[in-house]
Structure formats: C-alpha cells, structure tokens
C-alpha positions as CSV (number, residue, x, y, z in Angstrom):
1,M,-8.7,123.5,122.5
2,A,-10.2,125.4,119.1
3,S,-10.3,122.3,117.3
4,S,-11.8,119.8,119.3
5,C,-14.5,122.5,120.1
6,S,-14.7,122.8,116.4
7,N,-15.5,119.0,116.0
8,Y,-17.8,118.8,118.9
9,C,-20.1,121.4,117.5
10,R,-19.9,120.4,113.8
11,E,-20.9,116.8,115.1
12,S,-23.6,117.7,117.7
13,L,-25.2,120.4,115.4
14,V,-24.8,119.2,111.9
15,A,-26.0,115.6,111.7
16,H,-27.0,115.3,108.0
17,S,-24.5,115.8,105.0
18,S,-23.6,119.2,104.1
19,P,-21.6,120.9,101.0
20,V,-20.8,123.8,103.7
21,K,-17.4,123.4,104.6
22,F,-17.7,124.7,108.1
23,P,-15.0,127.1,109.2
24,D,-13.1,126.7,112.4
25,L,-13.1,128.4,116.0
26,L,-9.9,130.3,115.9
27,H,-8.1,132.4,118.5
28,H,-7.2,135.9,117.8
29,K,-4.3,136.4,120.2
30,P,-3.7,140.1,120.7
31,S,-7.3,140.6,122.0
32,G,-7.9,137.1,123.3
33,R,-11.0,136.6,121.5
34,A,-12.6,133.4,120.0
35,Y,-13.6,134.2,116.1
36,V,-14.5,132.5,112.9
37,M,-13.8,133.3,109.3
38,A,-17.0,133.8,107.3
39,R,-17.4,135.0,103.6
40,T,-19.8,138.0,102.8
41,G,-22.3,138.1,99.7
42,S,-19.2,139.5,97.7
43,G,-17.1,136.5,98.6
44,K,-14.9,138.3,100.5
45,R,-13.9,137.1,104.2
46,K,-14.1,138.6,107.3
47,P,-13.9,137.6,110.9
48,I,-16.7,137.4,113.0
49,Y,-15.8,137.7,116.9
50,L,-17.6,135.6,119.7
51,G,-16.6,136.4,122.8
52,V,-13.5,135.3,125.0
53,H,-11.3,132.5,123.9
54,G,-12.5,129.5,125.8
55,S,-15.2,130.9,127.5
56,E,-18.6,129.3,127.5
57,E,-20.0,132.0,125.9
58,S,-17.6,131.6,122.8
59,R,-18.3,127.7,122.4
60,K,-22.3,128.9,122.5
61,E,-21.8,131.8,120.0
62,Y,-19.9,129.4,117.5
63,A,-22.3,126.6,118.1
64,R,-25.2,129.0,116.9
65,F,-23.0,130.0,114.1
66,I,-22.5,126.6,112.9
67,A,-26.4,125.5,113.2
68,R,-27.3,129.1,111.2
69,L,-24.9,127.6,108.5
70,A,-26.4,124.2,108.7
71,A,-29.9,125.4,108.0
72,Q,-29.1,127.7,105.5
73,A,-26.9,125.3,103.2
74,P,-25.5,125.3,100.7
75,S,-24.8,129.2,100.6
76,A,-22.5,129.8,103.9
77,V,-23.7,133.8,104.1
78,A,-27.2,135.4,103.0
79,P,-27.0,137.3,100.2
80,T,-26.3,141.2,100.6
81,S,-29.5,142.2,99.1
82,P,-32.9,141.7,101.1
83,K,-34.7,141.5,98.1
84,D,-33.6,138.5,96.9
85,D,-33.6,136.6,100.0
86,P,-35.2,137.8,103.6
87,A,-32.3,136.5,105.2
88,P,-33.5,136.3,108.7
89,D,-29.8,135.4,109.8
90,R,-28.6,138.7,108.5
91,T,-26.2,139.8,111.4
92,L,-26.7,143.3,112.8
93,N,-23.3,144.3,111.2
94,E,-24.9,144.3,107.9
95,V,-28.3,145.7,108.4
96,A,-26.2,148.5,110.3
97,V,-24.4,149.3,107.2
98,D,-28.0,149.6,105.4
99,F,-29.1,151.8,108.0
100,A,-26.2,154.0,107.7
101,R,-26.3,154.6,104.4
102,H,-29.8,155.6,105.2
103,V,-28.8,158.5,107.6
104,S,-26.0,159.2,105.4
105,L,-28.8,160.4,102.2
106,Y,-31.5,161.6,105.0
107,Y,-29.5,164.1,106.9
108,P,-27.1,166.6,106.2
109,P,-23.2,165.0,106.2
110,K,-22.3,167.5,109.1
111,S,-25.6,167.3,111.1
112,S,-25.7,166.9,114.8
113,E,-28.4,164.4,114.1
114,A,-26.0,162.0,111.9
115,R,-23.0,162.0,114.0
116,T,-25.4,161.1,117.2
117,F,-26.6,158.2,115.3
118,R,-22.9,156.9,114.2
119,L,-22.1,157.4,118.0
120,T,-25.4,155.4,118.8
121,M,-24.6,152.8,116.6
122,R,-21.2,152.2,117.4
123,P,-21.7,150.0,120.8
124,M,-24.6,148.1,119.1
125,V,-22.1,147.1,116.6
126,E,-19.2,146.3,118.9
127,F,-21.3,144.5,121.4
128,F,-23.7,142.5,119.1
129,G,-22.5,142.7,115.6
130,H,-21.9,139.4,115.0
131,L,-25.5,138.1,116.3
132,P,-28.5,138.1,113.9
133,A,-30.3,141.4,113.6
134,V,-33.9,139.3,114.5
135,E,-32.5,138.3,117.6
136,F,-31.6,142.0,118.9
137,G,-34.2,142.2,121.6
138,P,-35.1,144.4,124.7
139,K,-32.2,142.6,127.3
140,C,-29.5,143.7,124.0
141,L,-31.1,147.3,124.1
142,K,-30.7,147.5,127.9
143,A,-27.4,146.5,127.7
144,V,-26.6,149.5,125.3
145,Q,-28.6,151.7,127.7
146,K,-26.3,150.3,130.3
147,H,-23.2,151.2,128.5
148,F,-24.6,154.7,128.0
149,V,-25.1,155.4,131.2
150,G,-21.6,154.1,132.1
151,G,-20.3,156.3,129.6
152,G,-21.0,159.4,131.6
153,L,-24.0,160.5,129.3
154,S,-26.8,162.2,131.0
155,R,-30.6,160.9,131.7
156,K,-32.1,162.7,128.9
157,E,-29.0,161.8,126.1
158,V,-29.6,158.3,127.4
159,N,-33.1,158.2,126.8
160,R,-32.3,160.2,123.4
161,R,-29.9,157.8,121.9
162,T,-32.4,154.8,122.9
163,G,-35.1,156.0,121.0
164,M,-32.6,156.3,118.0
165,V,-31.9,152.6,118.4
166,K,-35.5,152.2,118.6
167,R,-36.0,154.6,115.2
168,M,-33.3,152.3,113.4
169,F,-35.2,149.3,113.7
170,K,-38.3,151.0,112.8
171,W,-36.8,152.1,109.7
172,L,-35.4,148.4,109.3
173,A,-38.8,147.0,109.7
174,A,-40.2,149.5,107.1
175,E,-37.5,148.2,104.8
176,E,-38.5,144.5,105.5
177,L,-35.0,144.1,106.5
178,V,-36.2,142.6,110.0
179,P,-39.8,141.4,111.2
180,A,-41.9,144.1,112.4
181,S,-42.1,142.0,115.3
182,V,-38.5,143.1,116.2
183,Y,-39.2,146.8,116.6
184,Q,-42.4,146.3,118.5
185,A,-40.6,144.3,121.1
186,L,-37.9,147.3,121.3
187,T,-40.6,149.9,122.2
188,A,-41.2,147.6,125.6
189,V,-38.0,149.3,126.7
190,E,-38.6,152.4,128.6
191,G,-36.7,155.5,128.6
192,L,-34.7,156.3,132.5
193,R,-36.9,158.3,134.6
194,R,-35.7,161.2,137.3
195,G,-34.3,159.8,140.4
196,R,-34.6,156.0,139.5
197,S,-31.4,155.6,137.4
198,T,-27.7,156.1,138.0
199,A,-27.7,158.3,135.1
200,A,-26.6,162.1,135.8
201,E,-29.1,164.9,135.1
202,S,-28.2,167.2,132.8
203,E,-27.9,171.0,133.9
204,P,-30.6,173.3,132.2
205,V,-29.1,176.1,129.8
206,L,-29.1,179.4,131.6
207,P,-28.5,182.8,130.2
208,V,-25.3,184.4,130.2
209,S,-25.2,188.0,132.0
210,D,-24.1,190.6,130.2
211,E,-21.0,191.7,132.5
212,L,-19.7,188.1,131.6
213,V,-19.9,188.7,127.6
214,E,-18.7,192.4,128.3
215,R,-15.7,190.8,129.8
216,T,-14.7,187.9,127.2
217,L,-15.1,190.5,124.1
218,P,-11.6,192.0,124.3
219,V,-9.9,188.7,124.4
220,L,-11.8,187.6,121.1
221,N,-11.1,188.2,117.6
222,R,-13.0,190.9,116.1
223,Y,-15.0,188.2,113.9
224,V,-16.1,186.2,116.8
225,A,-16.8,189.1,118.6
226,G,-19.1,190.8,116.3
227,M,-20.9,187.2,115.7
228,V,-21.3,187.4,119.9
229,Q,-22.6,190.9,119.5
230,V,-25.0,189.9,116.8
231,Q,-26.3,187.0,118.2
232,R,-27.2,188.8,121.4
233,L,-29.1,191.3,119.6
234,S,-30.9,188.8,117.2
235,G,-31.3,185.7,119.4
236,C,-30.7,183.4,116.3
237,R,-29.1,180.3,116.7
238,P,-25.3,179.8,116.5
239,G,-25.3,178.0,113.3
240,E,-28.0,180.4,111.4
241,L,-25.2,183.2,112.4
242,C,-22.7,181.3,111.2
243,R,-24.0,181.0,107.7
244,L,-25.1,184.3,107.3
245,R,-24.8,185.8,103.8
246,M,-26.1,189.2,102.4
247,A,-27.8,187.1,99.5
248,D,-30.1,185.6,102.2
249,V,-31.4,189.0,103.6
250,V,-33.9,191.5,102.6
251,K,-33.3,195.0,103.3
252,L,-36.5,196.8,104.5
253,E,-36.7,200.5,105.9
254,R,-35.4,199.9,109.7
255,V,-35.1,196.1,110.0
256,W,-33.2,193.4,107.7
257,L,-35.0,190.3,107.1
258,Y,-32.5,187.1,107.1
259,E,-33.9,183.8,105.9
260,P,-31.1,180.8,106.3
261,A,-31.0,178.3,103.5
262,E,-30.3,175.7,106.2
263,H,-31.8,175.6,109.6
264,K,-33.2,173.3,111.8
265,G,-37.0,173.2,110.3
266,A,-35.7,173.5,106.9
267,H,-36.6,169.1,106.3
268,R,-40.1,169.9,107.7
269,G,-41.3,172.5,105.2
270,K,-41.0,175.4,107.7
271,K,-39.4,178.5,107.0
272,K,-37.3,180.8,109.3
273,V,-37.2,184.4,109.2
274,I,-34.5,186.4,111.5
275,V,-35.2,190.0,112.1
276,I,-32.1,191.9,112.3
277,G,-32.5,195.6,113.9
278,P,-30.5,198.8,113.4
279,R,-28.0,198.1,116.5
280,A,-27.2,194.9,115.0
281,Q,-26.7,196.4,111.2
282,A,-24.3,198.9,112.8
283,I,-22.0,196.0,113.8
284,L,-22.5,193.9,110.6
285,E,-21.5,196.7,108.4
286,P,-17.7,196.5,108.5
287,F,-17.9,192.5,107.9
288,L,-19.9,192.7,104.8
289,P,-17.9,191.2,101.7
290,P,-18.2,192.8,98.1
291,D,-19.8,189.5,97.1
292,P,-23.1,188.6,98.7
293,T,-23.1,185.1,98.1
294,D,-19.9,185.1,100.6
295,Y,-20.1,184.1,104.0
296,V,-20.3,187.6,106.4
297,F,-18.0,186.1,108.8
298,S,-15.5,184.1,107.4
299,P,-12.6,182.3,108.9
300,V,-10.5,183.0,105.8
301,R,-10.5,186.8,106.0
302,A,-10.2,186.4,109.9
303,V,-7.0,184.3,109.6
304,G,-5.7,186.6,106.8
305,E,-6.1,189.9,109.1
306,L,-4.4,187.7,111.7
307,L,-1.2,187.1,109.5
308,A,-1.2,190.9,108.3
309,A,-1.2,192.1,111.9
310,R,1.6,189.6,112.6
311,T,3.5,191.1,109.8
312,A,3.0,194.6,110.7
313,R,4.3,193.5,114.3
314,R,7.5,192.2,112.9
315,K,10.7,194.1,113.6
316,T,13.1,192.1,111.8
317,P,13.7,193.2,107.9
318,H,12.5,191.1,105.3
319,Y,15.4,189.9,103.8
320,P,15.3,188.7,100.3
321,S,17.0,185.0,101.4
322,H,14.8,184.9,104.4
323,M,11.4,185.6,102.3
324,A,12.6,182.8,99.8
325,R,13.1,180.2,102.7
326,N,9.9,181.0,104.2
327,A,8.2,180.5,100.5
328,A,10.0,177.1,100.3
329,K,8.6,175.9,103.8
330,R,5.1,176.8,103.2
331,K,2.9,174.4,102.6
332,A,0.8,174.5,99.2
333,D,-1.9,172.2,100.3
334,R,-2.5,172.6,104.2
335,K,-3.9,169.7,105.9
336,R,-6.9,171.9,107.9
337,P,-7.1,175.3,105.7
338,P,-9.5,177.8,107.1
339,R,-13.1,177.1,105.9
340,A,-15.4,179.5,104.1
341,C,-17.7,179.8,107.4
342,Y,-17.4,179.1,110.9
343,T,-19.7,176.1,112.3
344,S,-21.5,175.8,115.6
345,S,-18.5,173.9,117.3
346,S,-15.5,176.1,115.6
347,Y,-17.7,179.3,117.2
348,A,-18.0,177.7,120.4
349,K,-14.1,176.4,120.4
350,S,-13.1,180.1,119.4
351,I,-14.9,181.4,122.5
352,V,-13.4,178.7,124.8
353,K,-10.0,179.0,123.6
354,A,-9.7,182.8,123.6
355,V,-11.1,182.4,127.2
356,Q,-8.6,180.0,128.0
357,R,-5.8,182.2,126.7
358,A,-6.8,185.2,128.8
359,N,-7.2,183.4,132.2
360,A,-3.8,182.0,132.4
361,K,-2.7,185.6,132.6
362,R,-4.9,186.6,135.0
363,P,-5.1,185.9,138.6
364,S,-6.8,183.4,140.2
365,D,-9.5,185.6,141.4
366,D,-10.2,187.4,138.3
367,Q,-11.0,184.2,136.3
368,I,-13.2,184.6,133.0
369,P,-16.0,181.7,133.6
370,H,-16.9,179.5,130.8
371,W,-20.0,179.9,128.6
372,H,-21.3,178.9,125.5
373,P,-22.7,180.8,122.3
374,H,-26.4,179.0,122.7
375,Q,-26.5,180.8,126.0
376,L,-26.7,183.8,124.2
377,R,-30.2,182.9,122.6
378,H,-31.6,182.0,126.3
379,S,-30.4,185.7,127.2
380,F,-32.2,187.2,124.5
381,A,-35.2,185.0,125.1
382,T,-35.2,186.1,128.8
383,V,-34.8,189.8,128.2
384,V,-37.5,190.0,125.3
385,R,-40.0,188.2,127.3
386,K,-39.5,190.4,130.4
387,R,-40.0,193.4,127.7
388,Q,-42.5,192.4,125.3
389,G,-44.1,189.3,126.8
390,L,-43.8,185.5,126.2
391,E,-45.6,185.9,122.5
392,A,-43.1,188.4,121.6
393,A,-40.1,186.2,122.6
394,Q,-41.9,183.0,120.7
395,A,-42.1,185.2,117.6
396,S,-38.5,186.2,117.6
397,L,-36.8,182.8,118.6
398,G,-39.2,181.5,115.5
399,H,-40.9,178.5,117.9
400,D,-44.0,178.1,116.1
401,R,-45.5,175.0,115.5
402,M,-46.2,173.4,111.6
403,S,-49.7,173.4,112.6
404,T,-49.5,177.0,113.2
405,T,-51.9,179.1,110.8
406,E,-50.4,181.6,108.3
407,I,-52.0,184.2,109.8
408,Y,-50.6,183.3,113.2
409,A,-47.4,183.3,111.5
410,E,-47.8,186.8,110.0
411,K,-48.7,188.1,113.4
412,N,-45.4,186.5,114.4
413,L,-43.4,188.2,112.0
414,G,-44.9,191.5,112.9
415,L,-44.1,191.1,116.5
416,A,-40.5,190.0,115.4
417,I,-40.2,193.0,113.7
418,K,-41.5,195.1,116.3
419,V,-38.8,193.6,118.8
420,A,-36.0,193.8,116.5
421,E,-37.0,198.0,116.0
422,E,-36.7,198.1,119.8
423,N,-34.2,195.9,120.9
424,G,-31.7,195.1,118.4
C-alpha cells in the first residue's frame, strides 16, 4: 500500500525530471502512523509523521511533501539559516526551535513565563510540526485552542496561551521567518468569552483567614512557618520572600527597605521596594545568616536542623561499626540536594505536604483546608485597604504603573513605610 501510494504521488505530482531522490511513504508500526525520512540542513535524517497510515489524510500530506520537494529541487530541505533563503516551506518544528532559543535567552531559565511558552508550543509541534510554518492559520490555532480546553485549562489560561501563540508568530514575522500576513491572520482568532465556551472559569484568589494560618503554623518547619509570618506582615510575593538576602536590605530607624534583585517588573526597568516593619523584623532575626549574601530562608540549613533533631532523638548508641556502615551508604552526590533558597513552588509544596501529613492524623471533622502562599498577599491587601485605604494598599503591594511619575513613586514609598510601621 505504501509503495503504490508513493509511486502514484511521484508520478502525478512530479512530471519533470529532477535530481532529487524522493523518500518513500513508510509505516511506523508501533504507533500506526505514516512517515517519511527527510534530511535536515545539517545532513541528518529525521522522521516526519503525516498522520494515520493508510488514511486519506496521510496520502494528501505525502503528496504535499513530494510537491514541496519538487518545487525546491535540487535541495530536499530548506537551509537552516533564514538569511540564506527565506524558505517559505520551513516547517513549524524548525521555526519553533528558533523561537525556543529566543525564549531561553529572553526570559530567566526558571521563570513561569518560559515554562508556559514551552507548554504552549508542545501541542502545536505535536499536531502541526510537519507543516510549513506559513500554513499555520486561524483554523490550526483554533484546533490548538480546542486542545487547551479539552485539557481542562480555565478560560483565562486558554486565552493566555492563545495569546502566546500569536506572540510567537509576531516574533517570527519580525525575524522574517514567516510572512507578516501569517501573524495578521492569527490575530483574527478571538479569545474565549465567559459563558460562551465549554472552558471552565477560574476561581478568584481569596484571602486566607488568620484562624486558618494559625492552625497551619504548628505543622510547618520553623523556616516555612517564619516565611508565612513574614509574608503575612509584609504582603510581598512568594518569590520575593524566597530570595530575601540581607545584602539587599537597607536598615532605617524603624523599618527595613528590601529591594529584590529579581522581581516581576525588573525587565521593564521598574524598581521594587518592600518595607519590613518591626514585627516582621523580630520574626526574621533568628534566621539571619552570618554572611549577608546568603539567603535568609535556606533549605540547606532547614535540612541540617532536621537531621540534627533526628540525631538528638536517637536512642540507640552510635556504635563505630554502625557509623562506618552509614558513612559507606551515604551518597556523596545526591540527585536532589537541598537548594540554596526556596522557590515559589517548593515553598507552596512545603505547606501542602505539611497540611496533608497533619490531616492524616486528624479526624475528618477537624481537617485543615488547603491554601497557598499567594493568598497571604491578598489577605495583607484586604487588611491594609480596610485600615488605611486603597492608595495605601497599592503603595504597599507595589502596584504602580510604568507611567507613574517619580513624585508619585516617592509618595507611594512614604505610604508603604507608614503602613509597615503601623501593621508590620
């Protein structure tokens, strides 16, 4: 079947004599898909999957593939550098590699934005990677959008990722990897609207009550418990708290000014100052390391304290033979050693796991509900807005815009210091 289809496509689509040797349509038995082996610009062979083997779709895709090869004879594959040839038949796989390289350089490696871009590109490459990038049109984008909805993503997240696809093609058009008309066509695809799609609506982030936080603190290790208390009093983001170092802190008479080296608006040239009040300072004091460049909340020190406490509770004597055996079993290079500082993810997971362990020992009518650190920021905003007003809450959270004047920024900092002196 594959051989006859290959012969038919070659005879019907390539009437002229060409030095190009056209690949056969092959059958990948484990997956049941049809594919061809093509050469990249570097000369390496790679499989290009065309759909279910024996289907009309796979035959049409193979016919288009042969037609493209015939049109660009004698070269079977477009050059890898777009400067050498505009290559209108560069596949989505190939331009996706270029964009992934741009993302890795433009965003911090572990940023949520870079991770979401990778997740967004995955179904695009899986479904349409073998197609020329210029053929990725609105219907293709709607198919990817439908895949996001089927994956259980909320409507807002679906719209966010749809926008990321458009941003990808905007960059490709700016780099002349695809015509600008491709990007312009994709902008016609609208986002999903509330109540007019099957996508789930995301729940708003609500404040966490003081009563729930107090019930949770005893089940946390002292480092995570300290982070929860400081965040509740300062209103900072989880990531900013995880990267707290005294080298980034200026101590004033009553408050401390913490200016994170990395924060959400750093790439826009914004400065972020977090004001730490007297109550939060008292909580931080026991965690301050001798070296101001070390992180205040360190998983390395937390693990060390855990092991020391476990050793102190040990009842069996430390026999020399036992210690020698433990030393021999101990791995010099652990696969997952503790990091120098917590991340937003590990901070949240520490709370979740501690609550799960505590709930396993509690009766069903006395369970601790799940909550996450970002709710502490909402709790702080709610309290400050109630006590000092909306402008004070905006100042303390750092929600000023890029167009805000320097005078307004100074006014905001003064308000934030006043809030910290009174609340934190």
